[in-house]
C-alpha positions, 0 to 999 in steps of 0.5 A: 396349496391354498394361498389363504392358508399360507397367508394366515400361517405367515401372519401367525408365524410373524406375530407369534400369536393367533389372536394378533394374527387374526386381527392382521388378516381380518378373521376370527381367532377360531378361523385362524386356528382352524386354518393353521390346523388345516395346513398342518394336516395337509403337510402332515407336520406340526407348525407351532407349539401352543404356549400359555401365551402365544405360539412358538414356531417349529423348525418346519414352520421356520423352513416354510416361512423362508420359502413362502414369505417373499412370495406372499408379500409380493402378492400382497404388494400387487393387491395394494398397488391395485388399490393405490392406483385409484387412491393411495391414501384411500384408508386413514393411516394409523400412526403411533409414537411418543408424544413429544417426538410425534408432536414436535417432529413427526406431525409437522413433517407429514403435514404436506402429505395431507394435500395429497389425500393422507388421512392420519389417526394418531396414537401416543404412548410409550414405544414398547406398548406401541410396538406391541400394538403394531404387532397386533395390527392396531397401528400401521406405522410406529415411530419408536425410540427403542430398537424393534425386535422380532420377526413381526416387525420391519424397522429402519433407522430414522434419525439419531437424537442427541441428548444435552445437559441443560439449565436455565440461565439462573442455574447455569450462572451458579454452576462452574462449567469448567469444574463440571467439564474437568471433574464431573458431576461433583460440580452439580452437588446441590443442584436440583434435577428435573426428570421424565420419571422417578428412576431418572432414565435419560439423566442416568444414561447421560451420566453413565455415558459422559461421567461414567457414573450414576446420578445421586439423589432424586428429582425435585420435579417429575413430569411424564412428558418431556415437554413438561420437563422442558417447561419446568427446566426453562422456568428454572426448576432445576437442570435436566437432560433433553433431546436436542430437537426438543430444546433447540429453540430455547438454546438458540434464544438463550432461555436454556444453556447447554452446560457441557459439550462432550466430544461424543454426546450421548445419542439414541437412534429413532426407528420407523417400524411397520409390520413385516410384509406391509412395508412396501404397501404404497400408502405406508411406503409413501409415508415412510420415505417422506419421514426418512427424507424429512428426518435428515433435517432434524 
């Protein structure tokens, strides 16, 4: 059986899309379609059901993927090691992640690898959009604030980010923190909120976890960048909920005050994700392992 047909089949199986698979294997979509049909004719069985958007594997495809995936991935890893023997970072690595996390943690963590020849091309955006781009082979590695799902992506937990309810001293001095700890968000009545989005996603999650309720009212300042939320909160625009890594310096200096210290603080797990079958490629493995090691210090 032609290995190139199996390689293309596996890309389609994992991506769930002929178009995305074509990008991954460097072929045109008509060529990918033709190769899948050729494999189906050779097997005498249908591998995919064509959908309005993408394809769905049949049970035959599930069985075939289980038989060939590890072998195709191993051959790909051998080919990558051949390239890496000459220069593990011969190609730029296309990295993507949320703006705040990437700029404050990921890029500083990876900076030492540039001495070893690492070349980075960085994209910023929302995790769901970036994970879709990973599947479509627009990125090599994505740091995600949501758990990646699906057979197309291999993901490893990177770190946990802890959320903290914070305020500048001018607001912290007005809030009865003992009442807040004992009676909940009623102590914050009339205190303005600074949020990442209109629907208060991070604040809502904190309220649900810590207070068992939903926040009332709307934000006075909405900034679609947590660095802007940090700046506005530090300047005294209101209170907010921020990941600890982002506001650690301000908390240490006293520019911000943590209003609560719950026994079980709300957390969110961060993930480092690659396309399935590429996670052991030398350049990706080097960056991934370095990130995992540095994330212990975050």
